C-alpha positions as CSV (number, residue, x, y, z in Angstrom):
1,M,-0.2,-0.1,0.0
2,W,1.4,3.3,-1.2
3,S,1.9,5.9,1.8
4,Q,0.9,9.8,1.2
5,N,4.3,10.5,2.6
6,P,8.2,9.8,0.9
7,S,9.7,6.9,1.8
8,F,13.0,9.2,1.8
9,R,14.1,12.8,0.4
10,F,16.6,13.8,-0.8
11,E,17.5,17.3,-1.2
12,I,20.8,18.1,-3.5
13,E,21.9,21.8,-3.3
14,E,23.0,23.7,-6.4
15,F,22.2,20.4,-8.2
16,W,22.7,22.2,-11.7
17,K,26.5,23.4,-10.8
18,K,27.2,20.1,-9.9
19,K,30.3,18.3,-11.9
20,K,30.3,15.2,-10.2
21,A,29.2,12.1,-12.1
22,A,27.3,11.0,-9.1
23,V,25.8,12.2,-5.7
24,L,24.8,9.9,-3.4
25,S,22.2,10.2,-0.5
26,K,22.8,9.0,3.1
27,V,21.5,5.4,3.7
28,F,17.8,5.6,5.0
29,V,15.7,2.6,5.9
30,A,12.2,1.9,4.5
31,G,10.2,-1.3,5.0
32,G,12.6,-2.8,7.6
33,C,15.5,-2.5,4.9
34,E,17.9,-0.1,4.5
35,W,18.8,1.8,1.0
36,Y,20.2,4.6,-0.3
37,L,19.6,6.7,-3.6
38,E,22.3,7.2,-6.6
39,V,21.4,10.5,-8.7
40,Y,23.7,11.8,-11.6
41,P,23.2,15.4,-12.4
42,K,25.0,15.1,-15.8
43,G,23.1,12.2,-16.5
44,D,24.7,8.4,-16.5
45,L,26.7,7.4,-19.7
46,A,26.8,11.5,-20.6
47,D,23.1,10.7,-22.4
48,N,21.9,14.4,-21.3
49,H,19.0,13.0,-19.3
50,L,18.3,12.9,-15.4
51,S,19.4,9.4,-14.4
52,V,18.0,8.0,-10.5
53,Y,18.7,4.8,-9.1
54,L,17.7,3.0,-5.5
55,H,20.2,1.0,-4.5
56,V,20.4,-1.6,-1.2
57,A,22.8,-0.5,1.1
58,N,25.6,-2.6,2.9
59,P,24.7,-5.8,1.0
60,K,27.7,-7.8,2.4
61,S,26.3,-7.9,5.8
62,L,23.2,-8.8,4.8
63,R,22.9,-13.4,4.9
64,V,23.3,-15.3,1.5
65,G,20.2,-15.6,-0.4
66,W,18.9,-12.5,0.6
67,K,16.1,-10.7,-1.6
68,R,13.8,-7.7,-1.6
69,N,10.5,-7.6,-3.8
70,I,8.8,-4.2,-3.9
71,N,7.9,-1.3,-5.9
72,F,8.8,1.7,-6.0
73,Y,9.2,4.9,-7.9
74,F,10.6,8.8,-8.0
75,T,9.6,12.1,-7.7
76,V,11.6,15.5,-8.8
77,L,10.8,18.7,-7.2
78,N,11.7,22.0,-6.7
79,H,13.1,23.9,-3.7
80,R,9.7,25.0,-3.5
81,N,8.0,21.1,-2.8
82,I,6.6,21.6,-6.4
83,E,6.8,18.7,-8.4
84,R,8.2,18.8,-11.7
85,C,8.3,15.2,-13.0
86,R,7.8,11.7,-11.7
87,S,9.0,8.2,-13.4
88,K,6.8,4.9,-13.6
89,I,6.3,2.6,-10.8
90,A,8.1,-0.2,-11.5
91,N,6.4,-2.9,-10.5
92,N,7.5,-6.1,-9.0
93,T,11.4,-5.4,-8.7
94,V,13.4,-8.1,-7.3
95,F,16.6,-6.6,-5.6
96,D,19.4,-9.4,-4.8
97,A,22.9,-10.3,-5.2
98,K,22.6,-10.1,-9.1
99,G,21.1,-6.8,-8.8
100,K,21.6,-4.4,-6.2
101,A,20.5,-1.4,-8.1
102,W,17.4,-0.7,-9.9
103,G,16.5,2.9,-11.5
104,F,15.7,5.1,-14.4
105,R,18.7,6.3,-16.8
106,K,16.4,8.6,-18.6
107,L,14.1,9.7,-16.1
108,H,13.9,13.3,-17.3
109,L,15.5,15.2,-20.0
110,L,17.7,17.9,-18.1
111,S,17.2,20.4,-20.7
112,K,13.5,20.3,-20.4
113,L,13.8,20.0,-16.3
114,K,16.2,22.6,-16.2
115,E,13.7,25.5,-17.8
116,K,11.4,24.6,-14.8
117,F,13.9,25.8,-12.2
118,F,14.0,29.3,-13.7
119,M,13.2,30.7,-10.2
120,G,14.6,30.3,-6.7
121,K,17.3,27.8,-5.0
122,D,19.3,26.3,-7.7
123,S,18.4,23.2,-5.6
124,L,16.5,20.2,-6.7
125,I,14.9,17.6,-4.2
126,V,14.2,13.8,-5.7
127,E,11.8,11.5,-3.4
128,V,11.2,7.6,-3.4
129,Y,8.1,5.9,-2.3
130,I,8.7,2.6,-1.6
131,D,6.2,-0.3,-1.0
132,V,7.7,-3.9,0.5
133,I,6.0,-6.7,-1.0
134,T,8.2,-9.7,0.3
135,V,12.1,-9.5,2.1
136,D,13.4,-12.8,1.7
137,G,10.3,-14.3,0.3
138,E,9.4,-14.7,4.4
139,T,6.8,-13.0,6.9
140,E,8.1,-11.3,10.3
141,D,6.9,-14.4,11.9
142,V,9.4,-16.6,10.0
143,I,12.2,-14.4,10.4
144,E,12.0,-14.1,13.8
145,K,11.9,-18.5,14.0
146,E,15.1,-18.0,11.9
147,T,16.9,-15.9,14.2
148,V,18.3,-15.9,18.1
149,D,17.2,-12.6,20.4
150,T,20.2,-11.3,21.4
151,N,19.9,-8.0,24.1
152,G,16.1,-7.4,22.3
153,F,17.4,-7.9,18.8
154,Q,16.5,-10.6,16.5
155,V,20.1,-11.7,15.0
156,S,21.2,-15.0,12.8
157,A,23.3,-17.3,14.8
158,S,26.9,-16.1,13.3
159,Q,26.1,-12.6,14.5
160,V,25.0,-13.5,18.2
161,A,28.7,-13.4,19.4
162,L,29.3,-10.1,17.8
163,V,26.3,-8.5,19.2
164,K,26.9,-9.9,23.1
165,K,30.2,-8.5,22.9
166,I,29.4,-5.0,21.4
167,F,26.6,-5.1,24.4
168,V,28.9,-5.6,26.7
169,E,31.2,-2.7,25.8
170,H,28.3,-0.7,25.1
171,P,25.7,-1.7,27.7
172,D,23.3,1.8,26.9
173,I,23.6,1.3,22.8
174,A,20.4,0.8,22.1
175,L,18.6,2.5,25.4
176,G,17.3,5.3,23.5
177,L,16.1,3.1,20.1
178,K,13.3,4.6,18.6
179,P,12.0,1.6,16.5
180,K,9.6,-1.4,18.2
181,N,9.0,-3.4,15.4
182,Q,11.4,-6.2,15.4
183,V,12.0,-6.5,11.7
184,V,12.7,-2.5,12.1
185,K,15.2,-3.2,14.8
186,T,16.8,-6.0,13.0
187,A,17.3,-3.9,10.1
188,Y,19.1,-1.3,11.9
189,M,21.4,-3.7,13.6
190,N,21.9,-5.1,10.4
191,V,23.5,-1.9,9.0
192,L,25.1,-1.5,12.9
193,L,27.0,-4.5,12.0
194,G,28.0,-3.9,8.4
195,L,29.7,-0.7,9.8
196,I,31.7,-2.1,12.2
197,N,32.6,-4.5,9.6
198,T,33.4,-1.9,7.1
199,L,35.7,0.2,9.7
200,N,37.4,-2.7,10.7
201,K,38.8,-3.1,7.0
202,P,42.2,-1.7,6.1
203,S,42.0,1.4,5.2
204,E,43.6,1.2,1.7
205,S,40.2,-1.1,1.1
206,H,37.6,1.4,1.4
207,S,36.3,3.6,-1.5
208,E,35.7,6.8,-1.4
209,A,31.6,5.9,-1.7
210,E,31.7,3.4,0.7
211,L,33.3,5.7,3.3
212,L,30.4,8.5,2.2
213,I,27.4,5.6,2.2
214,S,29.3,4.9,6.1
215,Q,29.3,8.7,7.7
216,G,25.3,8.5,6.3
217,E,24.7,5.1,8.0
218,L,26.1,6.4,11.4
219,S,23.8,9.5,11.4
220,E,20.7,7.5,10.2
221,L,21.7,5.5,13.5
222,E,21.8,8.2,16.0
223,E,18.8,9.5,14.4
224,V,16.8,6.3,15.4
225,G,18.2,6.3,18.7
226,F,21.6,4.0,19.0
227,K,24.5,5.7,21.3
228,I,27.4,5.3,19.0
229,D,29.8,8.1,19.7
230,W,32.5,5.6,20.2
231,L,32.2,4.7,16.0
232,K,33.0,8.2,15.4
233,P,36.2,8.6,16.3
234,K,37.2,5.4,13.9
235,L,35.4,6.7,11.2
236,D,37.3,9.6,11.6
237,N,40.6,8.0,11.7
238,V,39.4,5.5,8.3
239,F,39.2,8.9,6.0
240,L,42.4,10.0,7.4
241,E,44.4,7.1,6.7
242,R,42.1,7.3,3.2
243,K,43.3,10.9,2.8
244,K,47.0,9.4,4.0
245,D,46.9,6.3,1.2
246,D,45.9,9.2,-1.5
247,A,48.5,11.4,-0.4
248,D,51.1,8.8,-0.8
249,G,49.7,7.6,-3.9
250,S,50.1,11.6,-5.2
251,R,53.7,11.5,-4.2
252,L,54.2,8.0,-6.2
253,Q,52.5,9.7,-8.6
254,Q,54.4,12.8,-8.6
255,L,58.0,10.8,-8.3
256,E,57.0,8.8,-11.5
257,E,56.6,12.1,-13.4
258,R,59.9,13.4,-12.0
259,V,61.3,10.1,-13.4
260,K,59.8,10.8,-16.5
261,N,61.3,14.3,-17.1
262,L,64.9,13.2,-15.9
263,E,64.7,10.5,-18.9
264,Q,63.4,13.3,-21.2
265,M,65.9,15.6,-20.1
266,E,68.5,12.4,-20.4
267,E,67.5,12.0,-24.1
268,N,67.7,15.9,-24.5
269,M,71.6,15.7,-23.1
270,D,72.2,13.1,-25.5
271,S,70.9,14.9,-28.5
272,L,72.8,17.7,-27.3
273,K,76.1,15.7,-27.3
274,R,75.5,14.5,-30.9
275,K,75.1,17.8,-32.0
276,I,78.3,19.2,-30.1
277,D,80.3,15.5,-31.6
278,E,78.4,17.1,-35.4
279,M,79.6,20.8,-34.7
280,E,83.3,19.8,-33.8
281,K,83.4,17.3,-36.2
282,A,82.2,20.1,-38.7
283,K,85.3,22.7,-37.2
284,A,87.6,19.8,-37.4
285,D,86.8,20.0,-41.8
286,E,87.4,23.8,-41.7
287,P,91.0,23.4,-42.7
288,R,90.4,21.3,-45.4
289,V,87.4,23.8,-46.8
290,E,89.8,26.7,-46.5
291,N,92.1,24.5,-49.2
292,L,89.6,23.9,-51.4
293,E,89.2,27.9,-51.2
294,E,92.6,28.3,-51.8
295,R,93.0,26.0,-54.6
296,V,89.9,27.8,-56.3
297,Q,91.7,31.1,-55.7
298,N,94.7,29.9,-57.7
299,L,93.0,28.2,-60.4
300,E,91.1,32.1,-60.8
301,V,94.5,33.9,-60.7
302,I,96.2,31.1,-63.2
303,E,92.8,32.4,-65.2
304,S,93.5,35.7,-64.8
305,E,97.2,35.9,-65.7
306,S,97.1,33.5,-68.7
307,G,94.2,34.6,-70.4
308,L,92.7,31.1,-70.1
309,R,89.1,30.7,-70.4
310,M,88.3,28.2,-67.7
311,D,84.8,28.1,-69.0
312,F,86.6,26.4,-72.2
313,L,88.6,24.2,-70.3
314,K,85.4,23.5,-68.5
315,S,83.4,22.6,-71.1
316,K,86.1,20.6,-72.8
317,L,86.3,18.4,-69.2
318,E,82.7,17.8,-69.5
319,D,82.7,16.9,-72.9
320,A,85.4,14.3,-72.2
321,S,83.6,12.8,-69.1
322,L,80.3,12.7,-71.5
323,E,82.4,10.7,-74.2
324,K,83.8,8.4,-71.9
325,K,80.5,7.5,-70.4
326,K,79.4,6.9,-73.6
327,A,82.5,5.0,-74.4
328,E,82.0,2.6,-71.0
329,D,78.2,2.1,-71.9
330,A,79.2,0.9,-75.2
331,D,79.9,-2.6,-76.4
332,G,82.6,-4.2,-74.8
333,F,84.2,-5.7,-78.1
334,R,83.8,-2.1,-80.2
335,V,85.3,-0.3,-77.4
336,Q,88.2,-2.6,-77.5
337,Q,88.6,-2.2,-81.8
338,L,88.5,1.5,-80.4
339,E,91.1,1.2,-78.4
340,E,93.8,-1.3,-80.9
341,S,92.7,1.9,-83.4
342,V,94.2,4.4,-81.3
343,K,97.1,2.7,-80.6
344,K,97.8,2.1,-84.4
345,L,97.0,5.4,-84.8
346,E,99.6,6.5,-82.0
347,V,102.0,4.2,-83.5
348,M,101.9,6.0,-87.0
349,V,102.1,9.6,-85.8
350,S,105.1,8.8,-83.8
351,V,106.6,7.0,-87.1
352,L,105.3,10.7,-88.6
353,T,106.6,13.0,-86.1
354,A,110.0,11.1,-86.4
355,K,110.3,11.5,-90.0
356,L,109.5,14.8,-89.5
357,D,111.9,15.4,-87.2
358,Q,115.0,14.1,-89.5
359,E,113.7,16.3,-92.4
360,K,113.8,19.2,-90.3
361,A,117.5,18.7,-89.4
362,K,118.7,17.9,-93.3
363,P,121.4,20.9,-94.2
364,A,119.5,23.8,-96.5
365,S,121.8,22.3,-99.8
366,H,120.1,19.1,-99.2
367,D,116.6,20.8,-99.6
368,F,117.8,22.8,-102.8
369,L,118.8,19.9,-104.6
370,L,115.9,18.1,-103.9
371,L,113.6,21.3,-105.3
């Protein structure tokens, strides 16, 4: 049966300015079970829709095979308690170890929702209405038969020793407890035992969300009358240890970044050394360059003094190189024939040159007789 009052009311200040992916509510109890809400101001998976989910709180403290069958729905209001949108009713929804959270990923389009918040404070209120059908498929009477009465609480046999220890160390812990219904009292005791179990875990195993939930659970337990001041210092210490772990992680990250920077500096130094070596090598080659420059200058002097045309010589040299290349590219046999012809010509030139020299050496009279 639906109640006119919401099972829980979650007000989020400055909702439209939130940059976090998700905002978690404190833990609350409805139908003898503990829950919390998860709201995405920017939308889950960034699809521009308001996303709201109902979660089972502290599921690790529940017995094996736990199951909750409920109907629920959400309403969204502005700071003046004017309803702006409402979800469909999630009928006959089963929460268990495989499905600890259910809700609406596209509850309402954010742009259209924001248009309805043009006046007043920048806050948003999410209300959840829960109608519990069954818890573990059993009635309150069956639950009482399967549990043991320990200091006024129906707890499972595995929890009896811990509950007795708590009451020995803190005998007044439940003197001001407001709920009288056994199912509700059992639910709150499960919340307390789960909180103690969470705080006893190593600090590095706590997530930020888990610690925020623990903080909400502690506040909820105090509101219903549990005297648990002794748990507050322990929760504060867990928060401090978590921050210390985060700081150590940040320092480790900084050290890793410094190592990367040093490696980069080392690479830069190696590059600089290579450049210096190249400069020194180039400097060592400077005398050779100077010699070449001097040789060019000498050639220019020769050109100016002898009246020779260096361009003409260069042209001849290029022609000779071209002919040589052509000869090298020609057929080998033809080259050989050419070489033999050249040799013959050289011999003939040599013979003719010798005869010419002999004729030049004869007396002039001989020249007259010949004529």
